[in-house]
N, C-alpha and C positions, 0 to 999 in steps of 0.2 A: 647722217641718219640712214639706217637701212630702210629700203622701200620693198614692198612686195608687189610683184607683178600681178596685173589684174587682166582678165579677158573682157575688154571694153572697147568700143569705138570711140569713146571719149578720153578715157584714162589709160595710161600705160603702166603706171605704179603708184603705190600709196605707201606713205611712211607716217609714224606717229611717235612723238616724244610725250610720254604721260607727264613726266615731271614739269615740262614746259607747257603742256596742253597745246602743242604745235602739230597741226596736221600739214603734211607735205604731199602735194599732188603733182605728179608728172603727167602732163597732158599728151595726147597722141601727136599733137602738132609740134611738140618739142619743148615748150617752156615747162619750168617747175615753179609752183607757186606755194607759199606758206600761208597757212590760215591760223590765226592766233585765238586762244580761248576756247579751242574745240574740246568737248568733254570726250572722255574715253568711250563712252557709250556711242557717240557719233561714228567714231572710227570703226568700232566693231560692226555697227549697222551697216556702214559703207562696205565693209569687206563682205558682209553676208547678203547684201542685197542682190536681187535677181538682176537688176540692171544698175551698174555703178554710175553711169551717166545720169539716169533718171534720179537716183538718189542725190547725187551731187547738186542737180538743178533744184530739186525740191527741198532739200534739208541744209545745204551748205552755202551755195551761191547767193551773195547778198545778205547773209546773216552773220558772217564773221569778217573781221579785218584781215585783209591779205596784202601780201607783197611778193614780188617776183624774187625767187631765191637768190642769195648773193652767189651761191655755187653754181647757178645757172647762166651766169653772164659771162 
């Protein structure tokens, strides 16, 4: 999955697969996590957010099932 680099102290890059509704987030600390069942709207709003980290905390963390990406291990 291609990811877009973002200017954030929390996130390094963001990717999205609309067919699978899978959001992939690379954190500045290194790990990459996949979030399942994420609507395209959430991906668009995350990329457009003034603060990507704040948007992640308020709208993504704790709301979607996630796992560490197999490509990150």
